[in-house]
N, C-alpha and C positions, 0 to 999 in steps of 0.2 A: 733151596729152591732147584737145585740140580736133580733132588729125585723127582719132582713134579715136572722137570722137562724132560728127563727120558719116560715117563710114562704117556706125556703129550705126543713128542714127537717120535718113540715107536709107534704110534698107532698109525702116525703118517709114513711109516716104513722107511725112516730117514736113516742115513746111516752115522756113526760115530761122528765121521770127519765132516758131515754135513751140519751136525749139532756144532762142532767147533769152530765151522768157516762162517758160520751164520751167530756168533755169540749175542748180537744185539737182540736175540730172540729171548735172550737169558733175562735181560730188564723188561719183558713184557711180559712174564709168566705173573698171572697174580698172585700174592705171597695168601695162600689161602690156610695156610698152617697158623696164621700169626691174627687170633680175633682183637677186636677193639677193644681198647679198656679206660680205666679212668686216668690214664695218664694222659690223654687226648692227642697221644703221637702215633695211635693205631697199632701198637705193640703189646704184647703181652705183659702183664706185670712182672715175669720174672725174668722176660728178658729186660725191661728196662731197669730191673735194679742191678742185673748182672752188668749190663753195659757203664752204669752210673759208679759201678765197684770197681770195673777196669779202668774208669775215667778219673776214678779217685787216684788208683795206685800208679797212673802215670805223671801223678805229679811228685814222684819219687826220682822222677828222670832227671839228668843234670843236662842231656843234649838239649842246647839251644836252637835246634831245627826242628825237630819233631819230637815230643815227647809221647809215647806209646805204651799203654797197660793193657793187660790181658789176665784174664780169669777162667780157668778149667774148673767146668762145675760138672759132678756125676750124674748120673741118671737122676737118682733119687734128690738129687740138690742138696745133699748133707755135707759132700765134701767139694773144698774149694781150695785151689791153688794159684798165687798169684804171682804176676812179674810185671816187669816193667823193663825197656830199655836202657842198658846200662853197661859197666865193665865188670869182668869177673871179681867176686868176692875177694880174693886174695891180691887183685892190684889195685895199685892208686888210682882213686876216684877224684883225680884232678882236673878242675873245671877248666884249665887251661888244655888240657890234652883234646876235650871236646870241640873246640875252637881251630883244630888241626884236623882237616879232614881226612887226611893219609892217616893220621893217627888215630883218629875217632873209629873208622869203619876198621881198622886192622883188630882193634880191642872188643869192638861193641858186641854183646849178646844181645838179640833181639827180644821181645818181650815174650812171645809165645814160647821160646826155648828156656827163658828163664822162669817162665811158670813150669813147663814141663819138667825143668831140675828140680823146684820145688816140691814137685807132687815127689819124686823120686825122693827127695830127702825126707819127705815125710811116710816112706814106706808104702809108697802106693805104683805099683810096679803095672798095673793093667789099666789102660784108658780107653778100654773098648765101649765105644757109646756114650763116650761122655760128649761135652759139649763144649768150645770155647768162643768166649766173648774177646773181642781185640777194638779196642777204642785209641786213634780215632777213625782210621781205616783198615779194610781187610788185612789180611797176612799177605806179605809178598810171595813169590810162587817158592824160595828156597824153604820159607819158613813152614808153607802150607805143606809141602812135601814131606816134612820132618814130622810134622803133627799129626797127619792125616796116618802118616804110616805107622803112627803110636796106636792106633785104633779112634782116633778121634772123629765122632761121626757129623757133627754140625759146627759152622763155623759163623759166628752172628755180630756184626759191624755196623757201623752208620753206612747211609747211602755215602759215597765220595762227594764232598762237598769240592764245588768248583775252584777254589782255592788250590787242592790238591789233584784236580783232575789231571793237568800236564805234566806235573812230575810223576806219578802213581799210576794213572789208567793203563798205561803199556805194560807196566809189571802185572796186573791187577787182573788184565784180560788172561796172562799165563796161568796164574791162579786159577782162573775160571775154568779156562779148558782140562786143567789137570783135575779138578773137581769133577766134572763131568768122566774123564777118562776112569777115576778112583771111586765113583758112585756115591761123593760124599755132597753134603746140601750146605751151601750158603745162602744165610740170610742177610741181605742187606736193608737195614731197617731205618725209618725213620727217626734221629735221633741225633741231637746236637753234636757236633765236632769241635766247638771251643769250649775252653771252660768257663764254667758260671763265674758271675761276681762273687766274690767271700762274703757279700750279705744273702747272696740266695742259697 
């Protein structure tokens, strides 16, 4: 949606500083690029499918606090790299370490970075124009900068749930600020932020 903001605010002769200072405008811009679909959520079938894939991949995380999944998708939708938040491959993946906050934050790799690493392992060196789907919330400011710097253009995630607002809203405001500065698109869409029951 940041590309839409640029088009609309530039017509009003506002500066980049004005856009950043008034980020509430970000949430008022209609998501005109996402058509209504049979999902009933008002998002495209591709966004629905890839967010669902990111959600399923998040199940692999052992983090008891927040399980995050990411799917990097090529512009032609033929190549996908997946990741979830967890420890590096050669490090013991001991569930007890996730319960120690200091240990966990010292060791953990975020889902977006894991997806990027997996793309590199598959020999994908250029992510220009790719889209990243992140569940259940948008990329933090640090992940956003790294993934955007690799060429990824579009960032898709569910609308931030009330349960996650207090903890994550200030960080995600930075992400939105950086998206405006870098000319990247962020789409927050109507998609569930909890795991479905096993029967669903």
